[in-house]
C-alpha positions as a printed NumPy array, in Angstrom:
array([[162.733,  67.313, 115.741],
       [162.646,  65.099, 118.876],
       [163.255,  68.073, 121.169],
       [160.466,  69.991, 119.546],
       [158.108,  67.107, 120.191],
       [159.112,  66.885, 123.773],
       [158.497,  70.587, 124.211],
       [155.06 ,  70.24 , 122.662],
       [154.154,  67.257, 124.947],
       [155.294,  69.225, 128.004],
       [153.177,  72.22 , 127.032],
       [150.144,  70.09 , 126.417],
       [150.291,  68.229, 129.798],
       [147.684,  69.41 , 132.302],
       [148.431,  69.252, 136.004],
       [145.437,  67.261, 137.387],
       [146.772,  67.431, 140.961],
       [144.731,  64.858, 142.894],
       [142.286,  63.437, 140.269],
       [139.94 ,  61.841, 142.867],
       [139.585,  65.085, 144.805],
       [139.126,  67.007, 141.597],
       [136.329,  64.647, 140.566],
       [134.642,  64.994, 143.96 ],
       [134.816,  68.784, 143.808],
       [133.507,  68.718, 140.228],
       [130.488,  66.717, 141.462],
       [129.982,  68.999, 144.476],
       [129.782,  72.189, 142.406],
       [130.072,  72.124, 138.614],
       [133.451,  73.524, 137.597],
       [134.974,  73.505, 141.124],
       [137.24 ,  70.589, 140.291],
       [138.628,  72.501, 137.295],
       [139.205,  75.585, 139.379],
       [141.147,  73.431, 141.802],
       [143.274,  72.207, 138.946],
       [143.92 ,  75.797, 137.704],
       [141.709,  75.301, 134.635],
       [139.64 ,  78.349, 135.414],
       [138.29 ,  79.009, 131.915],
       [136.883,  75.527, 131.595],
       [135.646,  75.714, 135.201],
       [133.598,  78.84 , 134.437],
       [132.317,  77.346, 131.245],
       [131.009,  74.214, 132.995],
       [129.589,  76.209, 135.91 ],
       [127.639,  78.615, 133.742],
       [126.353,  76.   , 131.266],
       [125.47 ,  73.201, 133.689],
       [124.074,  75.412, 136.462],
       [122.236,  77.504, 133.899],
       [120.57 ,  74.436, 132.412],
       [119.668,  73.005, 135.875],
       [118.317,  76.207, 137.285],
       [116.231,  76.888, 134.188],
       [114.678,  73.451, 134.648],
       [113.955,  74.242, 138.276],
       [112.276,  77.494, 137.17 ],
       [110.072,  75.696, 134.66 ],
       [108.925,  73.248, 137.405],
       [107.845,  76.   , 139.846],
       [104.89 ,  78.178, 140.44 ],
       [103.326,  80.166, 143.303],
       [100.488,  77.693, 143.535],
       [102.445,  74.47 , 144.039],
       [105.816,  75.818, 145.231],
       [109.338,  76.024, 143.865],
       [111.711,  73.359, 142.586],
       [109.039,  70.681, 142.32 ],
       [110.616,  68.837, 139.394],
       [113.605,  67.774, 141.525],
       [112.663,  65.38 , 144.324],
       [113.631,  61.952, 145.631],
       [111.042,  59.26 , 146.12 ],
       [111.173,  55.46 , 146.244],
       [107.673,  54.72 , 147.37 ],
       [105.32 ,  52.259, 145.85 ],
       [103.628,  54.089, 142.963],
       [106.14 ,  56.911, 142.93 ],
       [109.726,  55.887, 142.184],
       [111.47 ,  59.01 , 140.972],
       [114.098,  57.639, 138.596],
       [114.911,  61.033, 137.024],
       [116.508,  61.962, 140.321],
       [119.334,  59.509, 139.66 ],
       [120.323,  61.822, 136.756],
       [119.53 ,  65.091, 138.53 ],
       [121.736,  64.35 , 141.553],
       [124.738,  64.346, 139.173],
       [124.72 ,  68.093, 139.415],
       [125.871,  67.827, 143.012],
       [125.205,  69.863, 146.086],
       [122.299,  71.872, 144.723],
       [120.208,  68.647, 144.324],
       [120.81 ,  67.325, 147.87 ],
       [117.978,  69.242, 149.575],
       [115.67 ,  66.699, 147.903],
       [117.126,  63.98 , 150.153],
       [116.532,  66.058, 153.244],
       [112.961,  66.796, 152.241],
       [112.246,  63.164, 151.403],
       [113.559,  62.046, 154.784],
       [111.254,  64.522, 156.561],
       [108.303,  63.5  , 154.397],
       [108.803,  59.774, 155.218],
       [109.244,  60.55 , 158.945],
       [105.891,  62.514, 158.854],
       [107.668,  65.738, 159.753],
       [106.829,  69.069, 158.117],
       [109.031,  69.735, 155.11 ],
       [111.148,  72.858, 155.051],
       [111.539,  75.848, 152.711],
       [107.928,  75.86 , 151.616],
       [108.177,  72.422, 150.06 ],
       [111.197,  73.218, 147.908],
       [112.361,  69.895, 146.298],
       [109.879,  68.032, 148.54 ],
       [108.271,  64.874, 147.192],
       [104.549,  65.145, 146.475],
       [101.986,  63.433, 148.654],
       [100.666,  60.134, 147.3  ],
       [ 97.116,  60.309, 145.861],
       [ 94.648,  59.277, 148.553],
       [ 97.284,  59.305, 151.234],
       [ 95.957,  62.246, 153.274],
       [ 95.751,  61.128, 156.888],
       [ 94.366,  63.149, 159.749],
       [ 97.785,  63.172, 161.384],
       [ 99.646,  63.933, 158.122],
       [102.136,  66.709, 158.889],
       [102.391,  67.57 , 155.187],
       [ 98.694,  67.545, 154.224],
       [ 99.18 ,  70.961, 152.614],
       [101.683,  69.607, 150.086],
       [100.46 ,  68.97 , 146.52 ],
       [ 99.953,  65.495, 145.124],
       [101.687,  64.338, 141.905],
       [ 98.384,  64.629, 140.11 ],
       [ 98.053,  68.264, 141.076],
       [101.656,  69.021, 140.039],
       [100.945,  67.742, 136.547],
       [ 97.633,  69.558, 136.42 ],
       [ 99.084,  72.883, 137.597],
       [102.234,  72.565, 135.435],
       [101.103,  71.066, 132.178],
       [104.075,  70.149, 129.988],
       [106.303,  72.376, 132.094],
       [106.695,  69.672, 134.712],
       [108.048,  67.197, 132.145],
       [110.157,  69.845, 130.408],
       [111.668,  71.014, 133.684],
       [112.444,  67.387, 134.605],
       [114.283,  66.929, 131.251],
       [116.332,  70.149, 131.682],
       [117.402,  69.218, 135.211],
       [118.302,  65.687, 134.074],
       [120.443,  67.113, 131.252],
       [122.201,  69.363, 133.708],
       [123.057,  66.365, 135.926],
       [124.273,  64.208, 133.012],
       [126.384,  67.034, 131.625],
       [128.127,  67.338, 134.982],
       [128.974,  63.604, 134.854],
       [131.022,  64.397, 131.721],
       [132.643,  67.318, 133.506],
       [133.511,  65.032, 136.416],
       [135.154,  62.647, 134.096],
       [137.15 ,  65.472, 132.46 ],
       [138.377,  66.589, 135.894],
       [139.41 ,  63.036, 136.819],
       [141.008,  61.987, 133.542],
       [141.989,  65.267, 131.931],
       [141.315,  66.527, 128.415],
       [141.764,  64.463, 125.269],
       [144.356,  65.965, 122.943],
       [144.705,  65.47 , 119.253],
       [148.227,  64.413, 118.212],
       [149.261,  66.551, 115.263],
       [152.911,  66.362, 116.305],
       [152.987,  62.561, 116.107],
       [151.225,  62.667, 112.772],
       [153.842,  65.07 , 111.432],
       [156.601,  62.799, 112.71 ],
       [154.941,  59.773, 110.984],
       [154.667,  61.752, 107.684],
       [158.342,  62.696, 107.892],
       [159.381,  59.131, 108.529],
       [157.349,  58.011, 105.493],
       [159.043,  60.711, 103.38 ],
       [162.477,  59.628, 104.623],
       [161.664,  55.964, 103.799],
       [160.508,  56.985, 100.373],
       [163.688,  59.053,  99.888],
       [165.812,  56.079, 100.958],
       [163.995,  53.784,  98.523],
       [164.569,  56.361,  95.735],
       [168.286,  56.594,  96.578],
       [168.554,  52.84 ,  96.543],
       [166.86 ,  52.6  ,  93.165],
       [169.15 ,  55.24 ,  91.759],
       [172.226,  53.441,  93.124],
       [171.055,  50.156,  91.583],
       [170.537,  51.934,  88.225],
       [174.001,  53.378,  88.264],
       [175.528,  49.893,  89.106],
       [173.675,  48.47 ,  86.094],
       [175.021,  51.252,  83.899],
       [178.567,  50.525,  85.064],
       [178.302,  46.753,  84.494],
       [176.623,  47.119,  81.06 ],
       [178.791,  46.151,  78.041],
       [180.108,  49.046,  75.977],
       [178.148,  50.008,  72.826],
       [180.298,  48.98 ,  69.805],
       [177.755,  49.758,  67.099],
       [179.208,  51.817,  64.053]])
């Protein structure tokens, strides 16, 4: 039985290779860390589910009037601290253009890609020398995308948070149930019960041997 358990344990072990590198790759692109470890099925599963959720959120927060990808942006300005981005950036590389756009916005340089993932202008902040005076304000985003802005934000946050779980899986490996160990414990209990029964039977036989003979007529 011990050899069988060892064989089961060997089959269940997953080669994580370099766990730190796998975790970084899993953050960079969802599923990439699992592909690196040879866990291709799980890698594809994470990639499709996480990227699908994130991209759908981006789609909800986009329109021809205000631009594309407006629900994902970084901002730490007074009156506009974008806390959801701390969850969204968990999805990795695809959320990093927001940092580039925020840096250009703060430096008063024109944002790239038609404002994709660019932070909105602050209300009342339009200066004559503002290089991004054509960018929408937060008030306009909520007006042009009623309900969809918040819904898109939630979907992109969920995508980032799901990837955090995938990163942990790439770093620590899967959690296995232990049916083999449970079977071994049950067998040990049965053996102990059998030993107790044998001992009781032996004691009974000893009592029968030591009992005085029956002399009744």
